[in-house]
C-alpha positions in Angstrom: 25.6 -10.6 -99.6 24.9 -7.0 -99.2 27.3 -4.4 -101.0 29.7 -2.3 -99.1 27.3 0.5 -100.1 24.6 -1.1 -98.3 26.9 -1.5 -95.3 27.8 2.1 -95.3 24.2 3.2 -95.6 23.2 0.9 -92.5 26.3 2.4 -90.6 25.3 6.0 -91.4 21.9 5.2 -90.0 23.1 4.6 -86.5 23.3 7.3 -83.8 26.6 9.0 -83.6 28.9 8.6 -80.6 31.1 10.9 -79.0 34.7 11.7 -79.6 37.2 10.2 -77.4 38.3 13.4 -75.5 40.7 11.4 -73.4 42.9 10.7 -76.4 42.5 14.3 -77.5 43.9 15.7 -74.3 46.7 13.0 -74.0 48.1 13.9 -77.4 48.2 17.7 -76.8 49.8 17.0 -73.5 52.6 15.2 -75.2 52.7 17.7 -78.0 53.2 20.6 -75.6 55.7 18.6 -73.5 57.5 17.8 -76.8 58.3 21.4 -77.5 59.7 21.8 -74.1 62.0 18.6 -74.6 63.0 19.7 -78.1 64.3 23.0 -76.6 66.0 21.4 -73.6 67.8 18.6 -75.6 68.7 20.7 -78.6 69.9 24.2 -77.0 73.7 23.4 -76.8 73.7 22.0 -80.3 71.8 24.9 -81.6 74.0 27.4 -80.0 77.1 25.8 -81.1 76.2 25.1 -84.6 73.6 28.1 -85.5 74.5 30.7 -83.0 71.2 30.6 -81.1 69.8 28.1 -78.4 66.2 28.6 -79.7 67.1 27.5 -83.5 65.5 24.1 -83.3 62.8 25.5 -80.8 61.5 28.0 -83.3 61.3 25.4 -86.1 59.5 22.9 -83.8 56.7 25.4 -82.8 56.1 26.0 -86.5 55.8 22.4 -87.3 53.7 21.8 -84.3 51.3 24.4 -85.6 51.3 22.9 -88.9 50.5 19.5 -87.1 47.7 21.0 -85.3 46.1 22.3 -88.5 46.5 18.9 -90.1 45.1 17.4 -87.0 42.1 19.7 -87.2 41.4 18.8 -91.0 41.7 15.2 -90.5 39.6 15.0 -87.3 36.6 16.8 -89.4 36.8 14.7 -92.4 34.8 11.5 -92.4 37.2 8.6 -92.3 35.3 6.8 -95.1 36.5 9.6 -97.5 40.0 8.2 -97.0 38.9 4.7 -97.7 37.5 5.9 -100.9 40.8 7.8 -101.6 43.0 4.9 -100.4 44.1 3.3 -103.7 45.0 6.8 -105.3 46.8 7.8 -102.1 48.8 4.6 -102.1 49.7 5.0 -105.7 50.9 8.6 -105.0 53.0 7.3 -102.2 54.8 4.7 -104.3 55.4 7.6 -107.0 56.7 9.9 -104.2 59.1 7.0 -103.0 60.5 6.5 -106.5 60.8 10.3 -107.0 62.9 10.7 -104.0 65.5 8.2 -105.4 65.6 9.3 -109.0 64.9 13.0 -109.1 68.0 14.9 -109.8 66.7 17.7 -107.4 66.6 15.6 -104.4 69.5 15.9 -102.2 71.0 12.9 -100.4 71.1 13.2 -96.5 73.9 11.2 -94.9 73.8 8.9 -98.1 70.1 8.4 -98.3 67.6 10.0 -100.6 64.4 10.1 -98.7 63.2 13.8 -98.7 60.7 15.4 -101.1 61.0 19.2 -101.0 57.9 21.3 -101.7 58.8 25.0 -101.2 59.9 25.8 -97.8 58.4 22.3 -96.4 60.1 19.0 -96.8 59.3 15.5 -95.7 60.3 12.0 -96.0 58.2 10.2 -98.6 58.2 7.1 -96.3 56.1 9.1 -93.7 53.2 9.7 -96.2 53.5 6.0 -97.4 52.9 4.5 -93.9 49.7 6.4 -93.6 48.6 5.5 -97.3 49.5 1.9 -96.5 47.3 1.7 -93.5 44.4 3.1 -95.4 44.9 1.0 -98.5 45.2 -2.2 -96.5 42.1 -1.4 -94.5 40.0 -0.5 -97.5 41.1 -3.7 -99.3 40.7 -6.2 -96.3 37.3 -4.7 -95.9 36.6 -5.3 -99.7 37.9 -9.1 -99.6 36.1 -9.9 -96.3 36.5 -13.6 -95.7 38.4 -13.7 -98.9 41.6 -12.6 -96.9 41.9 -16.3 -95.7 42.7 -17.5 -99.3 46.4 -17.3 -100.1 45.9 -15.9 -103.6 44.2 -12.9 -102.3 46.5 -12.5 -99.4 49.5 -12.5 -101.6 48.1 -9.2 -103.4 48.1 -7.6 -100.0 51.7 -9.0 -99.3 52.7 -7.5 -102.6 51.6 -4.1 -101.7 53.4 -4.2 -98.4 56.5 -5.7 -100.0 56.5 -2.8 -102.6 56.2 0.1 -100.1 58.6 -1.5 -97.6 61.1 -2.5 -100.4 61.4 1.1 -102.0 61.9 2.5 -98.5 64.7 -0.2 -97.8 66.5 1.0 -101.1 66.6 4.6 -100.1 68.1 3.2 -97.8 65.9 3.3 -94.7 66.0 -0.2 -93.1 64.4 0.8 -89.8 61.3 2.5 -91.5 61.1 -0.3 -93.9 61.0 -2.7 -91.2 58.2 -0.7 -89.4 56.1 -0.4 -92.5 56.4 -4.4 -92.9 55.5 -4.9 -89.3 52.3 -2.5 -89.5 51.2 -4.2 -92.6 51.5 -8.0 -91.1 49.8 -6.7 -87.9 46.9 -5.2 -90.0 46.7 -8.7 -92.0 46.3 -10.4 -88.5 43.7 -8.1 -87.3 41.9 -8.4 -90.6 41.5 -12.2 -90.1 44.1 -13.7 -92.4 44.8 -17.4 -92.0 47.2 -17.8 -89.2 49.0 -20.6 -90.8 49.7 -18.2 -93.7 51.0 -15.5 -91.5 53.2 -18.2 -89.6 54.8 -19.4 -92.9 55.3 -15.5 -93.9 57.0 -14.9 -90.5 59.3 -18.0 -91.0 60.3 -16.4 -94.4 60.5 -12.8 -93.1 62.9 -13.2 -90.2 65.8 -14.6 -92.1 65.1 -12.0 -94.9 65.2 -9.2 -92.4 68.3 -10.4 -90.8 70.2 -10.7 -94.1 69.1 -7.3 -95.1 70.1 -5.8 -91.6 73.6 -7.3 -92.2 74.0 -6.7 -96.0 75.2 -3.0 -95.4 78.6 -2.3 -93.6 77.2 0.5 -91.5 74.4 -1.8 -90.3 76.6 -4.6 -89.4 78.8 -2.1 -87.4 75.8 -1.1 -85.5 74.9 -4.8 -84.8 78.5 -5.5 -83.5 78.4 -2.5 -81.3 75.2 -3.4 -79.9 76.6 -6.9 -79.1 79.7 -5.7 -77.7 78.9 -2.4 -76.2 81.4 -2.4 -73.3 84.1 -3.2 -75.5 83.4 -0.7 -78.2 81.9 2.1 -76.1 84.3 4.6 -77.5 83.9 3.3 -81.2 80.9 1.6 -82.9 79.0 1.3 -79.6 79.5 4.9 -78.4 75.9 5.9 -79.2 74.3 3.3 -77.3 76.7 3.4 -74.5 75.9 7.2 -73.9 72.3 6.7 -74.3 72.1 4.0 -71.6 74.5 6.3 -69.4 72.2 9.2 -69.8 69.3 7.1 -68.5 71.4 5.9 -65.6 72.3 9.5 -64.7 68.8 10.4 -64.3 68.2 8.0 -61.4 64.7 8.0 -59.9 63.6 11.5 -60.1 66.1 12.9 -62.8 68.3 15.9 -62.7 65.6 18.4 -63.8 64.4 19.8 -67.1 67.3 21.6 -68.6 69.9 20.1 -66.4 71.0 17.1 -68.3 74.5 16.7 -69.5 74.4 14.1 -72.4 73.0 16.7 -74.7 76.4 18.6 -74.3 77.9 16.7 -77.3 78.2 13.4 -75.6 75.1 12.1 -77.5 74.9 12.7 -81.3 71.2 13.8 -82.4 69.9 14.2 -78.8 66.8 16.0 -80.0 65.9 13.3 -82.5 67.2 9.7 -82.3 68.0 9.9 -78.6 65.1 12.0 -77.1 64.3 9.2 -74.7 67.6 9.0 -73.1 67.5 12.9 -72.6 64.2 12.7 -71.3 65.2 9.8 -68.9 68.3 11.8 -67.6 66.2 15.0 -67.0 62.8 13.6 -65.5 64.2 10.3 -64.1 62.7 6.9 -64.0 59.6 8.0 -62.4 58.9 10.7 -65.0 59.8 8.2 -67.9 57.2 5.8 -66.5 54.6 8.6 -66.5 55.3 9.6 -70.1 55.1 6.0 -71.2 51.9 5.5 -69.3 50.4 8.2 -71.6 51.6 6.4 -74.5 50.2 3.1 -73.3 46.8 5.0 -72.5 46.8 6.3 -76.1 47.4 2.6 -77.5 44.8 1.1 -75.2 42.0 3.9 -76.2 43.1 3.4 -79.8 42.3 -0.4 -79.5 38.9 0.4 -77.8 38.2 2.8 -80.7 39.2 -0.2 -83.2 36.8 -2.4 -81.3 33.7 -0.1 -81.4 34.3 1.3 -84.7 31.1 0.9 -86.7 32.6 -1.1 -89.8 35.6 -3.0 -90.7 37.2 0.0 -92.4 37.2 1.9 -89.2 38.3 -1.0 -87.2 41.4 -1.6 -89.2 42.2 2.0 -89.7 42.0 2.5 -86.0 44.1 -0.5 -85.2 46.7 0.4 -87.9 47.4 4.1 -86.6 47.2 3.1 -82.9 49.7 0.1 -83.6 51.9 2.4 -85.7 52.3 4.8 -82.7 53.0 2.2 -80.2 55.5 0.4 -82.5 57.4 3.8 -82.9 57.7 4.2 -79.1 58.7 0.6 -78.5 61.6 0.8 -81.1 62.8 4.3 -80.1 62.8 3.4 -76.2 64.4 0.1 -76.9 67.3 1.7 -79.0 67.9 4.2 -76.0 67.9 1.6 -73.5 70.4 -0.5 -75.2 67.9 -3.4 -76.0 68.2 -3.4 -79.9 70.8 -1.9 -82.2 70.8 1.7 -82.9 68.4 2.9 -85.6 67.0 6.3 -86.4 63.3 6.1 -85.3 61.6 9.2 -83.6 59.6 9.3 -80.5 56.0 10.2 -81.5 55.2 13.9 -80.4 58.5 14.4 -78.4 61.3 14.0 -80.9 62.3 17.0 -83.4 62.2 15.9 -87.0 60.7 17.4 -90.4 57.0 16.8 -91.0 56.9 13.4 -89.0 54.9 15.2 -86.4 52.4 16.6 -88.8 51.8 12.9 -90.2 51.5 11.6 -86.7 49.0 14.0 -85.7 47.1 13.5 -89.0 46.8 9.9 -88.0 45.4 10.8 -84.4 43.0 13.1 -86.1 41.7 10.1 -88.3 41.5 8.0 -85.2 39.5 10.5 -83.4 37.1 11.0 -86.2 36.6 7.1 -86.1 35.9 7.5 -82.3 33.3 10.1 -83.1 31.3 7.6 -85.2 31.1 4.8 -82.7 27.3 4.3 -82.4 24.7 2.3 -80.4 22.8 0.2 -82.9 19.0 0.0 -82.4 19.0 -3.3 -84.3 21.5 -5.6 -86.0 22.8 -4.3 -89.5 21.4 -6.7 -92.4 24.8 -7.4 -93.7 25.9 -8.8 -90.3 23.3 -11.6 -90.5 25.3 -13.1 -93.7 28.6 -13.1 -91.8 29.9 -16.2 -90.1 29.0 -16.7 -86.3 32.4 -15.8 -85.3 32.2 -12.3 -86.9 28.7 -11.9 -85.8 29.7 -12.5 -82.3 32.6 -10.1 -82.2 30.3 -7.4 -83.5 27.8 -8.0 -81.1 30.0 -8.0 -78.1 32.0 -5.1 -79.6 35.5 -6.9 -79.4 38.0 -7.1 -82.0 38.1 -10.0 -84.4 41.8 -10.7 -83.8 40.9 -12.2 -80.4 
């Protein structure tokens, strides 16, 4: 077997590819449109609460600029650097999660201790943790190779996922903990873990997740409001009812940007947790389908980048970051459409909210750096010849191992 260093040298010897400019353009289209949406959805709340309709707009513009700077840094740094730093980054993420819960200077927001404050900037430790987890899992799965099919080695990876998700759950932040767990399990699947092991894990995970969801009174109320929305539309089901009502008000073509009514104190948090509903009311069903099509396009291109990445580290990083963005979109849209109970998950690029935008843009930057290293091999890499036939065939055809 050839060492990882030999593999990397072989990869480096390949001719470089072109960055995926289509993802670059789609990302910045959503980023620009997100600034417009934040202003439209938050102007009434900003005027009433802070005395200026552009309060949230100004902050979103600043955060967008910070996000673009992060994007430019990550797009120009070789993704292998993050592979080498994956373990220290994951340890740092765990430390930040613990600090957010125990430091006396950390203020609770709506009963949850999630935020780390660094001067004028603040961010949720879980945002950093999900990026660090993707990098750490990608690095470790590449290191294990076929060893990931052994239960003992798989258990170590599950421990990392469980540690990160568990600390986020304690904050408490059930929705983000669930997202982290799902991203981790998806990466294990993509990395070639034994399907019977994952099936057994899913069988144990579902009841545990259900018990955790119902363990807190406020989460139980959300579930009851979801199950009986018509009966509780003035009480615990109010948010879901108003979100669905906003989507219905938009019709096919919408009321027009800035013309929606739900943002006038019918929907709580219209610029964050219910951005999709405001969007649907103002641009209609047709507009929503176009926005969702852009997200689907980014997800598709992300999976293509994962297929064609030059090594397992790149494949898994690209898969993890693309899957993460897609999962956030699905959960946010499902909450706003009344398909799942209410939970606070932002819509990537379009919702207002802290430094979440910077972390998402950083993930896209890494994804595009991977795309720039897609290469055409003049001859097979030496280490590929030592891999099982299934792996060699997947590499030759440039298709993902998870198919």
